[in-house]
C-alpha positions in Angstrom: 0.0 0.0 0.0 1.0 3.6 -0.5 -0.6 7.0 0.0 0.2 10.2 -1.8 -0.7 13.9 -1.8 -4.1 15.1 -2.9 -4.1 16.1 -6.5 -6.3 19.0 -7.6 -8.4 18.8 -10.8 -11.3 17.1 -12.4 -11.6 13.3 -12.3 -13.7 10.6 -13.8 -14.6 7.5 -11.7 -15.9 4.9 -14.2 -15.7 1.9 -11.9 -17.3 3.7 -9.0 -20.1 4.8 -11.3 -20.6 1.4 -12.8 -20.6 -0.4 -9.4 -23.4 1.9 -8.3 -25.8 0.0 -10.5 -24.6 -3.4 -9.1 -25.0 -2.0 -5.6 -28.5 -0.8 -6.4 -29.4 -4.2 -7.8 -28.0 -5.9 -4.7 -30.4 -3.8 -2.7 -33.3 -5.0 -4.9 -32.1 -8.5 -4.2 -32.3 -8.0 -0.5 -36.0 -7.1 -0.8 -36.9 -9.9 -3.1 -34.7 -12.9 -2.2 -34.1 -14.0 -5.8 -32.7 -17.4 -5.0 -35.2 -18.4 -2.3 -37.2 -20.5 -4.8 -34.2 -22.7 -5.3 -32.0 -22.6 -2.1 -32.6 -20.8 1.1 -28.9 -21.1 2.0 -27.7 -19.7 -1.4 -30.1 -16.9 -1.1 -28.9 -16.0 2.4 -25.3 -15.8 1.2 -26.3 -13.7 -1.8 -28.7 -11.3 -0.2 -27.9 -11.1 3.5 -24.1 -11.4 3.2 -22.8 -10.2 -0.2 -25.9 -7.9 -0.6 -25.0 -6.1 2.6 -22.0 -4.6 0.8 -24.3 -2.3 -1.2 -25.3 0.4 1.4 -21.8 0.7 3.0 -20.4 1.2 -0.5 -22.9 4.0 -1.2 -21.9 5.5 2.2 -18.1 5.2 1.5 -18.6 7.0 -1.8 -20.7 9.7 -0.2 -18.0 10.2 2.5 -15.3 10.3 -0.2 -17.0 13.0 -2.3 -18.7 15.0 0.5 -16.5 14.8 3.6 -13.1 14.3 2.0 -12.2 17.9 1.2 -8.8 19.3 2.1 -10.3 21.9 4.4 -13.2 21.9 6.9 -14.6 25.0 5.1 -14.8 23.0 1.9 -16.3 20.1 3.7 -18.9 22.3 5.4 -20.0 23.7 2.0 -20.3 20.2 0.5 -22.1 18.9 3.6 -24.7 21.6 3.5 -25.3 21.0 -0.2 -25.5 17.2 0.2 -28.0 17.4 3.1 -30.3 19.9 1.2 -30.2 17.6 -1.8 -30.9 14.4 0.2 -33.6 16.3 2.3 -35.5 17.3 -0.9 -35.3 13.7 -2.2 -36.4 12.4 1.1 -39.4 14.7 1.2 -40.4 13.8 -2.4 -40.2 10.0 -1.9 -42.0 10.3 1.4 -44.9 11.9 -0.4 -44.6 9.3 -3.2 -45.0 6.4 -0.8 -47.6 8.1 1.4 -50.6 6.5 -0.4 -49.0 3.0 0.0 -48.4 3.6 3.7 -51.9 4.9 4.1 -53.5 2.0 2.3 -51.4 -0.6 4.2 -52.1 1.1 7.6 -48.4 1.8 8.3 -48.8 5.5 9.1 -47.4 6.5 12.6 -50.2 7.2 15.1 -48.3 9.4 17.7 -45.8 12.2 17.6 -43.1 9.9 19.0 -43.8 7.4 16.2 -43.6 10.2 13.6 -40.1 11.3 14.9 -38.9 7.7 15.1 -40.0 7.0 11.5 -38.7 10.2 10.0 -35.4 10.3 11.8 -34.4 6.6 12.2 -36.7 4.0 10.6 -37.5 5.8 7.3 -40.9 6.6 5.9 -40.8 3.4 3.9 -38.9 0.3 4.6 -35.9 1.1 2.3 -35.9 4.9 3.0 -34.1 4.6 6.3 -30.9 5.1 4.3 -31.6 8.8 3.6 -32.0 10.1 7.2 -29.2 7.7 8.3 -26.9 9.2 5.7 -27.8 12.8 6.6 -27.4 12.2 10.4 -24.2 10.2 9.9 -22.7 13.0 7.8 -23.4 15.6 10.5 -22.0 13.4 13.2 -18.8 12.7 11.3 -18.3 16.4 10.3 -18.5 17.6 13.9 -16.3 14.7 15.2 -13.7 15.7 12.5 -13.9 19.3 13.7 -13.3 18.3 17.3 -10.8 15.5 17.1 -9.6 14.9 13.5 -9.5 11.7 11.5 -7.7 9.2 13.7 -9.9 9.8 16.8 -13.1 10.1 14.6 -12.3 6.7 13.0 -11.9 5.2 16.5 -15.1 6.7 17.8 -17.2 5.7 14.8 -15.7 2.2 15.0 -16.8 2.0 18.7 -20.3 3.2 17.6 -20.3 0.5 15.0 -19.5 -2.2 17.6 -22.4 -1.0 19.7 -24.6 -1.3 16.7 -23.2 -4.7 15.9 -24.3 -6.1 19.2 -27.8 -4.9 18.5 -27.8 -6.5 15.0 -25.9 -9.7 14.0 -24.6 -10.4 17.5 -27.7 -9.6 19.5 -27.8 -13.1 20.9 -24.7 -12.2 23.0 -26.5 -9.2 24.4 -29.5 -11.3 25.4 -27.3 -13.3 27.7 -26.6 -10.2 29.9 -29.9 -8.7 31.1 -28.3 -5.4 32.2 -26.9 -4.7 28.7 -30.1 -6.0 27.1 -32.0 -3.2 28.9 -29.8 -0.6 27.4 -30.6 -2.0 23.9 -34.3 -2.0 24.8 -33.9 1.8 25.2 -32.2 2.1 21.9 -34.9 0.1 20.2 -37.6 2.3 21.7 -36.5 5.2 19.5 -35.0 3.2 16.5 -36.3 -0.2 15.4 -32.7 -1.2 14.4 -29.2 -0.2 15.2 -28.4 0.2 11.5 -29.1 3.9 11.6 -27.4 7.2 11.4 -25.8 6.9 14.8 -24.3 3.4 14.9 -24.1 2.2 11.3 -23.4 5.0 8.8 -20.6 7.1 10.5 -17.8 4.5 10.2 -18.3 4.1 6.4 -18.7 7.8 5.8 -15.5 8.5 7.8 -13.5 5.9 5.9 -14.6 7.4 2.6 -13.7 10.9 3.9 -10.3 9.7 5.0 -9.6 8.1 1.6 -10.7 11.3 -0.1 -8.6 13.6 2.0 -5.5 11.5 2.1 -5.9 10.2 -1.5 -5.1 6.8 -0.1 -4.4 4.2 -2.7 -3.7 0.4 -2.6 -1.9 -1.6 -5.2 -4.1 -3.8 -7.4 -2.7 -7.1 -6.3 -2.7 -6.2 -2.6 -6.2 -4.8 -2.8 -7.5 -7.9 -4.6 -6.0 -10.2 -2.0 -7.3 -8.3 1.0 -10.7 -7.9 -0.6 -10.9 -11.6 -1.2 -9.9 -12.4 2.4 -12.4 -9.9 3.7 -15.3 -11.2 1.7 -14.5 -14.8 2.7 -14.5 -13.5 6.3 -17.9 -11.8 5.7 -19.4 -15.1 4.4 -18.0 -17.0 7.4 -19.2 -14.4 9.8 -22.7 -14.5 8.3 -22.7 -18.3 8.5 -21.6 -18.4 12.1 -24.0 -15.8 13.4 -26.8 -17.4 11.5 -26.2 -20.9 12.7 -25.7 -19.8 16.3 -28.9 -17.8 16.0 -27.3 -14.6 17.2 -28.9 -12.4 14.7 -31.7 -9.9 15.5 -31.1 -8.4 12.1 -28.3 -9.0 9.6 -27.2 -5.6 8.2 -24.0 -5.2 10.3 -21.0 -7.5 10.2 -17.5 -6.8 11.4 -16.0 -8.0 8.1 -18.1 -5.4 6.2 -15.6 -2.8 7.2 -12.5 -4.2 5.5 -14.6 -5.6 2.6 -16.1 -2.3 1.6 -12.9 -0.4 2.3 -10.8 -2.6 -0.1 -13.6 -2.8 -2.6 -13.9 1.0 -2.8 -10.1 1.4 -2.9 -9.9 -1.0 -5.8 -12.6 0.8 -7.7 -10.9 4.1 -7.2 -7.7 2.8 -8.9 -9.4 3.5 -12.2 -9.9 7.2 -11.4 -8.7 9.3 -14.3 -7.8 12.9 -14.4 -9.4 14.9 -17.2 -9.4 18.5 -18.4 -11.7 20.9 -16.6 -13.7 21.5 -19.7 -13.9 17.9 -20.8 -17.3 16.3 -21.4 -18.8 14.3 -18.7 -17.9 10.6 -18.6 -20.2 8.2 -20.3 -20.7 6.5 -17.0 -21.9 9.6 -15.1 -25.6 9.0 -16.0 -25.4 5.8 -13.9 -25.2 7.8 -10.7 -28.7 9.2 -11.0 -30.1 5.9 -12.5 -28.7 3.9 -9.5 -30.3 6.4 -7.1 -33.7 6.2 -8.7 -33.5 2.4 -8.9 -32.9 2.4 -5.1 -35.7 4.8 -4.5 -38.4 3.4 -6.8 -37.9 -0.4 -6.8 -40.5 -1.0 -4.1 -43.0 0.7 -6.3 -41.9 -1.7 -9.1 -42.3 -4.6 -6.8 -45.9 -3.6 -6.1 -46.5 -3.0 -9.8 -45.1 -6.3 -11.0 -47.1 -8.2 -8.4 -50.3 -6.3 -9.3 -49.8 -6.9 -13.0 -49.1 -10.6 -12.5 -52.2 -11.0 -10.4 -54.3 -9.1 -12.9 -53.3 -11.5 -15.7 -53.5 -14.6 -13.5 -49.8 -15.3 -13.9 -48.7 -14.9 -10.3 -47.4 -18.5 -10.0 -45.1 -17.9 -13.0 -44.1 -14.3 -12.6 -43.9 -13.8 -8.8 -43.7 -17.2 -7.2 -40.6 -17.9 -9.2 -38.3 -15.6 -7.2 -35.5 -15.3 -9.8 -37.9 -14.4 -12.6 -39.7 -12.0 -10.3 -36.3 -10.4 -9.4 -35.4 -10.0 -13.1 -38.7 -8.4 -13.9 -38.4 -6.0 -11.0 -34.9 -5.0 -12.0 -35.9 -4.4 -15.6 -38.9 -2.3 -14.6 -36.9 -0.4 -12.0 -34.2 0.4 -14.5 -36.8 1.6 -17.1 -38.6 3.6 -14.5 -35.4 5.2 -13.3 -34.4 6.0 -16.9 -37.8 7.7 -17.6 -37.5 9.7 -14.4 -34.0 10.8 -15.2 -35.1 11.8 -18.8 -38.0 13.8 -17.5 -35.8 15.6 -14.9 -33.3 16.4 -17.6 -36.0 17.9 -19.8 -37.3 20.0 -16.8 -33.7 21.1 -16.1 -33.1 22.1 -19.7 -36.4 24.0 -19.8 -35.6 25.9 -16.6 -32.2 26.9 -18.0 -33.7 28.1 -21.2 -36.4 30.1 -19.4 -33.8 31.7 -17.1 -31.6 32.5 -20.1 -34.4 34.3 -21.8 -35.3 36.2 -18.7 -31.7 37.3 -18.3 -31.6 38.5 -22.0 -34.8 40.5 -21.5 -33.4 42.2 -18.4 -30.2 43.2 -20.2 
């Protein structure tokens, strides 16, 4: 391994952008269990072990681009911009899924439940990521201001360990009533420990550290350590599952090195380009992956509804792999349409503003 000085300029990240789609499809897999029709064990390893790489990868990338500035002033500017952006998206998709929540009877009934859902659990089952990312970024930013990267990495790692004991290793906590009572308090305000306090900060901080230090790893070393880490992840998933320790299975210890070396390897293909160079052909995948993540539950509902309407539920839905493929295709198409419409609206807004500026001058 080696690390070098931060280079200024404009870069393309083709492998990072391409893996965003893979990560988004892994999230879809978690919510569908594509191999469950054939092998519960194989599906567990795919969705609840390998699939768990997806969200930490997104967090590492967010930390790299948002919190990895050379100065705290630059980080503060990017942080504010990112939180506003995520907040607008969160508000939009909350309204989008409101009818589904209303129809299914999942709306919170008290003020406390409203706060719990908005801040920690998410307003739909997959939307916990948005408030978790925002809260995690704020926590990491202030920790960095107070104590710098080394201490922040240590603190966020300790927070992750606390979360780990409320997730894949909860069976250990249940053996100690005094500690279990502490976790009962945590679960009173957050249904899971995979939230913005315990789960997201460590990955955001690692991404920020890579971005600030421009840390790099040799291809051979990175591949070997990634392979060892992912084998460890699979073994950890197997052990905690067989020992019935899991309350949930979003957090594993081996997720940390797995995602760290994966992201480091993907960043090796970073390429410096001219400031005025056209955007990379992979850039459009960034927004597509985001919309796949946000909209795939709607596509799950739509595919199920369509299959039921044409009396093909046994073929199109009960076959988990085919169901997964159909949802992935429909999610990709829907995301592409949304991206296309947003681009049209953006172009129209620019044209209108341009005409108004000409009229004023």
